[in-house]
C-alpha positions as CSV (number, residue, x, y, z in Angstrom):
1,X,152.4,5.0,-95.3
2,X,152.8,5.1,-99.0
3,X,154.7,8.0,-100.5
4,X,153.2,9.6,-103.5
5,X,155.6,9.8,-106.3
6,X,155.9,12.7,-108.7
7,X,154.8,10.5,-111.6
8,X,151.6,9.4,-109.9
9,X,150.7,13.0,-109.3
10,X,151.1,13.9,-112.9
11,X,149.1,10.8,-114.0
12,X,146.2,11.9,-111.6
13,X,146.4,15.4,-113.0
14,X,146.2,14.2,-116.6
15,X,143.3,11.9,-115.8
16,X,141.4,14.8,-114.3
17,X,142.3,17.0,-117.3
18,X,141.2,14.4,-119.7
19,X,137.9,14.1,-117.8
20,X,137.4,17.9,-118.0
21,X,138.1,17.9,-121.8
22,X,135.7,15.0,-122.3
23,X,132.9,16.6,-120.2
24,X,133.4,19.9,-122.1
25,X,133.2,18.1,-125.5
26,X,130.0,16.4,-124.4
27,X,128.5,19.7,-123.3
28,X,129.3,21.4,-126.6
29,X,127.8,18.5,-128.6
30,X,124.6,18.6,-126.6
31,X,124.3,22.4,-127.0
32,X,124.9,22.2,-130.7
33,X,122.5,19.3,-131.1
34,X,119.8,21.3,-129.3
35,X,120.3,24.3,-131.5
36,X,120.2,22.2,-134.7
37,X,117.0,20.5,-133.5
38,X,115.4,23.8,-132.8
39,X,116.3,25.1,-136.3
40,X,115.0,22.0,-137.9
41,X,111.7,22.3,-136.1
42,X,111.3,25.9,-137.1
43,X,112.0,25.1,-140.7
44,X,109.6,22.2,-140.6
45,X,106.8,24.4,-139.1
46,X,107.5,27.1,-141.8
47,X,107.2,24.5,-144.6
48,X,104.1,23.0,-143.1
49,X,102.4,26.4,-142.6
50,X,103.3,27.3,-146.3
51,X,101.7,24.0,-147.5
52,X,98.6,24.6,-145.4
53,X,98.2,28.2,-146.6
54,X,98.7,27.4,-150.3
55,X,96.5,24.3,-150.2
56,X,93.7,26.2,-148.4
57,X,93.7,29.1,-150.9
58,X,93.8,26.7,-153.8
59,X,90.9,24.6,-152.4
60,X,88.7,27.7,-151.7
61,X,89.3,29.0,-155.3
62,X,88.7,25.6,-157.0
63,X,85.5,24.9,-154.9
64,X,84.0,28.3,-155.6
65,X,85.1,28.9,-159.2
66,X,81.8,30.2,-160.7
67,X,81.5,33.2,-163.0
68,X,82.3,36.4,-161.1
69,X,82.5,34.7,-157.7
70,X,86.2,35.2,-157.1
71,X,87.8,38.6,-157.1
72,X,90.6,40.5,-155.3
73,X,90.1,43.5,-153.2
74,X,93.1,45.7,-153.3
75,X,92.6,48.0,-150.3
76,X,91.3,45.7,-147.5
77,X,91.8,46.8,-143.9
78,X,94.3,49.5,-145.0
79,X,97.1,48.3,-147.2
80,X,96.3,44.6,-147.4
81,X,94.9,42.7,-150.4
82,X,92.1,40.1,-149.9
83,X,90.7,37.2,-151.9
84,X,87.0,37.8,-152.0
85,X,84.8,34.7,-152.6
86,X,81.0,35.2,-153.2
87,X,79.2,32.0,-152.5
88,X,76.3,30.5,-154.5
89,X,73.7,27.8,-154.0
90,X,72.8,27.3,-150.3
91,X,75.3,30.0,-149.3
92,X,74.0,32.6,-151.6
93,X,74.4,36.1,-150.2
94,X,77.5,35.2,-148.1
95,X,81.1,36.3,-148.7
96,X,84.4,35.0,-147.5
97,X,87.4,37.3,-147.3
98,X,90.8,35.7,-147.1
99,X,93.7,38.0,-146.2
100,X,97.0,38.4,-144.4
101,X,97.3,40.5,-141.3
102,X,99.7,40.5,-138.3
103,X,101.6,37.3,-139.3
104,X,98.6,35.2,-140.0
105,X,96.3,34.1,-142.8
106,X,92.8,35.0,-141.8
107,X,89.3,34.1,-143.0
108,X,86.3,36.3,-142.6
109,X,82.9,34.8,-143.4
110,X,79.9,37.1,-143.4
111,X,76.7,38.3,-145.1
112,X,77.1,40.6,-148.1
113,X,75.3,43.4,-146.4
114,X,77.7,43.4,-143.4
115,X,80.8,45.6,-143.2
116,X,84.0,43.5,-142.7
117,X,85.3,43.7,-139.2
118,X,88.6,42.0,-138.4
119,X,87.5,41.0,-134.9
120,X,85.1,38.4,-136.4
121,X,87.8,36.7,-138.5
122,X,89.3,33.3,-137.9
123,X,93.0,32.6,-137.9
124,X,94.0,30.0,-140.4
125,X,97.7,29.6,-140.1
126,X,100.9,31.6,-139.3
127,X,102.6,32.9,-142.5
128,X,105.3,35.4,-143.3
129,X,103.2,37.3,-145.8
130,X,100.7,36.9,-148.6
131,X,99.5,39.2,-151.3
132,X,96.7,38.5,-153.8
133,X,96.5,39.7,-157.4
134,X,93.8,39.3,-160.1
135,X,95.6,38.6,-163.3
136,X,93.2,39.8,-166.0
137,X,95.1,38.6,-169.1
138,X,95.4,35.1,-167.7
139,X,92.0,35.2,-166.0
140,X,93.7,33.8,-162.9
141,X,94.5,34.6,-159.2
142,X,98.1,35.3,-158.4
143,X,99.3,34.6,-154.9
144,X,102.6,35.9,-153.7
145,X,103.9,34.2,-150.5
146,X,106.8,35.3,-148.4
147,X,108.5,32.1,-147.2
148,X,111.2,32.1,-144.5
149,X,113.7,29.4,-145.3
150,X,117.0,29.0,-143.4
151,X,116.8,32.6,-142.1
152,X,116.3,33.9,-145.7
153,X,112.9,35.2,-146.9
154,X,112.0,34.1,-150.4
155,X,109.0,35.1,-152.5
156,X,107.0,32.2,-154.0
157,X,104.5,32.9,-156.7
158,X,101.5,30.7,-157.3
159,X,99.0,31.2,-160.2
160,X,95.6,29.6,-159.9
161,X,93.7,29.7,-163.2
162,X,89.9,30.4,-163.0
163,X,87.9,28.0,-165.2
164,X,84.9,30.3,-165.5
165,X,84.8,33.7,-167.0
């Protein structure tokens, strides 16, 4: 039988130790890559939701910009503000309320004679927060967005000028 020498035992131990270090390094790289990927996806979703919300609000205002049709209701469902769009032409007598509640941008479309009820609203997109302002001097709608970027919440302001008075 072959005798194991002391040097071959040390070499075997070093090979096993090297394998353990290599396996640990691979595991750390995989875990870090997974965390980075998750963070990138969350940031991408936040940016996409912000673009959807801002484009949607801008589109609704531009499409319905007739004299007196667009206003802001300051005390909607408690302490929220709502963009109020009164429709004309074929949709005369109908109102759309756009507001923020419980982490989402909502749209409530109903007849002028009806009382707004949140249960009938439609979710548009998840957002951190939105507040509407009617800027009288500029004759515009101000929209303040809360935007979560890299674990920091920033406030982004958008001003949409109304063409009609």
